[in-house]
C-alpha positions as CSV (number, residue, x, y, z in Angstrom):
1,M,0.2,0.2,0.1
2,S,1.4,3.5,-1.1
3,R,1.8,6.2,1.5
4,F,-1.2,8.3,-0.1
5,A,-3.5,5.5,0.0
6,L,-2.4,4.4,3.5
7,L,-3.1,7.8,4.8
8,L,-6.4,7.6,3.1
9,V,-7.4,4.7,5.5
10,L,-5.6,6.5,8.8
11,L,-7.5,9.4,8.1
12,L,-11.1,8.1,7.3
13,T,-11.0,5.9,10.5
14,A,-9.6,8.2,12.9
15,G,-12.9,9.8,13.5
16,C,-15.0,6.8,14.3
17,T,-12.1,4.1,15.9
18,G,-11.8,3.5,19.4
19,S,-13.3,5.2,22.2
20,P,-11.9,8.2,24.1
21,D,-10.7,8.5,27.7
22,T,-13.9,9.5,29.1
23,R,-12.4,10.3,32.6
24,G,-12.9,13.9,33.7
25,P,-13.9,16.6,34.7
26,F,-13.4,18.3,30.9
27,P,-13.9,21.9,29.8
28,A,-17.4,22.3,28.1
29,G,-17.3,21.7,24.7
30,A,-18.8,25.0,23.4
31,E,-15.6,26.5,25.5
32,L,-13.2,24.1,23.5
33,V,-14.5,24.9,20.2
34,R,-14.6,28.6,21.0
35,D,-11.1,28.8,22.0
36,A,-9.9,26.5,19.1
37,A,-11.6,29.1,16.3
38,T,-10.1,31.9,18.5
39,S,-6.9,30.5,18.0
40,F,-7.4,29.1,14.6
41,A,-8.0,32.6,13.3
42,S,-4.6,33.7,13.6
43,V,-3.0,30.7,11.7
44,R,-1.4,31.7,8.6
45,S,0.2,28.4,7.4
46,V,-0.5,24.8,7.9
47,H,0.3,21.1,6.7
48,F,-2.9,19.8,5.8
49,A,-4.5,16.2,5.0
50,A,-8.3,15.5,4.2
51,G,-9.7,12.6,2.9
52,V,-13.5,11.9,1.9
53,N,-15.3,8.6,2.1
54,G,-18.6,8.4,-0.1
55,V,-20.0,10.3,-3.0
56,L,-20.9,13.9,-2.7
57,P,-22.3,14.8,-5.9
58,G,-20.3,17.7,-7.5
59,F,-17.6,17.3,-5.3
60,P,-14.7,14.7,-6.7
61,L,-12.1,14.9,-4.3
62,R,-11.0,11.5,-2.8
63,L,-7.8,12.6,-0.7
64,I,-5.7,15.7,-0.1
65,E,-2.5,16.5,1.5
66,G,0.2,19.4,1.1
67,D,1.1,22.7,2.7
68,A,-0.8,26.0,2.2
69,T,0.4,29.7,3.6
70,L,-1.5,33.0,3.2
71,D,1.4,34.9,2.6
72,D,2.2,36.2,-0.5
73,G,-1.2,36.4,-1.6
74,G,-2.0,32.5,-0.9
75,A,-0.1,29.7,-1.8
76,A,-0.3,25.7,-1.7
77,T,1.6,22.8,-3.0
78,G,0.7,18.9,-2.4
79,T,-0.8,15.7,-3.8
80,A,-4.4,15.3,-4.4
81,D,-6.6,12.2,-5.8
82,V,-10.2,12.9,-7.3
83,Q,-12.8,10.7,-8.7
84,D,-12.8,10.5,-12.5
85,D,-16.3,11.7,-14.2
86,G,-18.3,8.2,-15.7
87,A,-19.3,5.0,-13.8
88,D,-16.3,3.0,-13.7
89,G,-15.2,4.0,-10.7
90,G,-11.7,5.6,-11.8
91,H,-9.7,8.3,-9.9
92,T,-6.7,10.2,-10.8
93,K,-3.9,11.4,-8.7
94,F,-1.7,14.4,-9.3
95,R,0.5,17.0,-7.7
96,F,-0.8,20.8,-7.6
97,T,0.3,24.0,-6.9
98,V,-1.8,27.3,-6.3
99,R,-0.9,30.8,-6.3
100,D,-2.5,33.8,-6.2
101,G,-5.9,31.9,-6.7
102,E,-4.1,30.0,-10.0
103,I,-3.9,26.5,-10.1
104,T,-1.6,24.1,-12.0
105,T,-1.3,20.4,-11.8
106,D,1.0,17.5,-12.8
107,P,-0.2,15.8,-14.8
108,D,-2.8,18.5,-16.4
109,V,-5.9,17.8,-15.4
110,A,-9.3,20.1,-16.1
111,R,-9.8,22.7,-13.6
112,G,-13.3,22.1,-13.4
113,R,-12.7,19.1,-11.5
114,I,-10.8,20.8,-9.0
115,P,-13.1,21.9,-5.4
116,S,-12.5,25.3,-4.3
117,M,-11.2,24.3,-1.7
118,Y,-7.9,24.1,-3.3
119,D,-7.8,28.2,-3.3
120,V,-6.1,29.0,0.2
121,G,-8.5,31.9,1.0
122,T,-11.3,29.9,1.2
123,F,-10.2,27.3,4.1
124,L,-7.5,29.4,6.0
125,G,-7.8,32.7,7.5
126,P,-10.0,34.6,10.3
127,S,-13.1,34.4,8.1
128,A,-12.7,31.7,5.8
129,G,-14.2,28.2,5.7
130,L,-13.0,26.2,8.5
131,K,-13.3,29.1,10.8
132,R,-16.8,29.4,9.9
133,L,-17.5,26.2,10.5
134,L,-16.2,26.3,14.1
135,D,-18.0,29.2,15.0
136,G,-21.2,27.4,13.6
137,V,-20.9,24.2,15.9
138,T,-23.8,24.1,18.2
139,D,-24.8,21.3,21.0
140,A,-21.0,20.9,21.5
141,K,-20.3,18.3,24.1
142,T,-16.6,16.9,25.1
143,E,-16.7,13.4,24.7
144,G,-13.2,12.6,26.2
145,K,-9.2,12.6,25.5
146,E,-7.7,11.1,22.7
147,N,-4.1,10.9,21.2
148,V,-4.2,13.1,17.9
149,D,-0.7,13.4,15.8
150,G,1.5,12.6,18.9
151,A,-0.2,14.9,21.3
152,A,-3.4,14.9,23.6
153,A,-6.3,16.1,22.3
154,L,-10.0,16.7,23.6
155,R,-12.7,15.3,21.3
156,V,-15.8,17.2,21.1
157,G,-18.9,16.1,19.1
158,G,-21.4,18.6,17.6
159,Q,-23.9,19.7,15.0
160,V,-23.2,22.4,12.4
161,P,-26.5,23.8,10.9
162,E,-27.1,23.5,7.1
163,A,-26.9,27.2,6.3
164,V,-23.3,27.3,7.9
165,A,-22.2,24.4,6.2
166,H,-23.5,25.1,2.8
167,S,-21.7,28.4,3.3
168,V,-18.7,26.3,3.3
169,L,-19.0,23.8,1.1
170,P,-22.0,24.3,-1.6
171,Q,-22.7,21.0,-2.1
172,V,-23.8,20.2,1.4
173,T,-27.7,20.8,1.9
174,A,-28.4,19.7,5.3
175,D,-27.2,19.8,9.0
176,I,-23.9,18.0,9.7
177,T,-22.7,16.0,12.4
178,V,-18.8,17.1,13.5
179,K,-16.6,16.0,15.8
180,V,-13.6,18.5,16.3
181,W,-10.3,17.9,18.1
182,V,-8.8,20.4,20.4
183,S,-5.6,20.5,21.9
184,A,-5.6,19.6,25.8
185,D,-3.0,21.8,26.8
186,G,-3.5,25.4,26.2
187,P,-3.5,27.4,24.0
188,R,-6.3,25.6,22.6
189,R,-5.5,24.5,19.2
190,F,-8.0,23.5,16.5
191,A,-6.0,20.3,15.4
192,R,-8.5,17.5,13.5
193,L,-11.9,17.6,12.2
194,W,-14.4,14.8,11.3
195,V,-17.6,15.4,9.4
196,Q,-20.3,13.3,8.5
197,V,-23.1,14.6,5.7
198,P,-26.2,12.5,5.2
199,S,-26.8,10.9,2.1
200,A,-27.9,12.5,-0.9
201,G,-30.6,10.1,-1.7
202,D,-31.9,6.6,-0.6
203,H,-29.5,4.9,-2.7
204,L,-26.2,6.4,-1.2
205,S,-24.7,6.3,2.1
206,P,-23.7,9.0,4.4
207,V,-20.4,11.1,3.2
208,M,-17.6,11.5,5.7
209,F,-14.6,13.8,5.8
210,E,-11.5,13.7,7.9
211,L,-9.3,16.7,8.4
212,S,-5.9,17.0,10.0
213,L,-3.9,20.0,10.7
214,T,-0.4,20.2,11.8
215,R,2.9,22.2,11.6
216,Q,0.3,25.5,12.0
217,N,2.1,28.7,11.5
218,E,5.6,26.9,10.6
219,P,7.3,28.2,7.3
220,V,6.0,26.8,4.1
221,D,8.1,26.4,0.9
222,V,5.6,26.4,-2.1
223,G,8.8,25.5,-4.6
C-alpha cells in the first residue's frame, strides 16, 4: 500500500474508531470549540491532510495532502486524488500548486474537476471556511481525551446547521454532524475535524470527511 493510500485509510478511520478516555472532568465543549476557533483565526500556514469517504455530487475529491500559506497572496502545494467522471469508479492522482488563486497540476487535469478548497483563502484565514465552521458548531459536548498526531487532544461532538455548512461547502444541503479535536494543553489548537454529511439519496451512504491540521504557523516552502 502506498503512503498516499495509507494516509486515506488512517484519516477515514480516525474519527470513528476506539473510545476516548472519558475520565473527566473536562472543559465544556462550547468553550473548547470557541477557544480553538479563536486561535485558528491567527493561523497563516498549515500542513493539511484530508480524506473523503463516499460520494458527494459535485465534489470529486478523495484525498488531498499538502502545505498552505496565506502569505504572498495565498499559496499551496501538495498531492491530490479525485474521482474521474463516469461510472467506472476510476480516479486520478496528481501534484498541484496554487499561487494567487491560479492552479497548476502535474499531470494537467481539467480545472472544473478541482474543488474550490484548493484556493487557500477559502479555508484558511480569520473569516474563511474552517473558522466559520467552528463558529457554527452547536450542541457541543466534550466526549473525552484522545491522542492526535502524537499529542493529547479533547474530542468534542456537535452539529453544524445547514446554512453554515452550505456556506463552507455548497454541495452540502443538510445539517451535519461533526467531531472537533482541540489540543488538551493551552493555548487551545484546532487539530482535527471529522464531518458526516447525510446521504443525498436513498441509494447513497452518508459521506464522511476527515481533516488533519499540523505544523501550524511553521514556515512553508511551496517551491
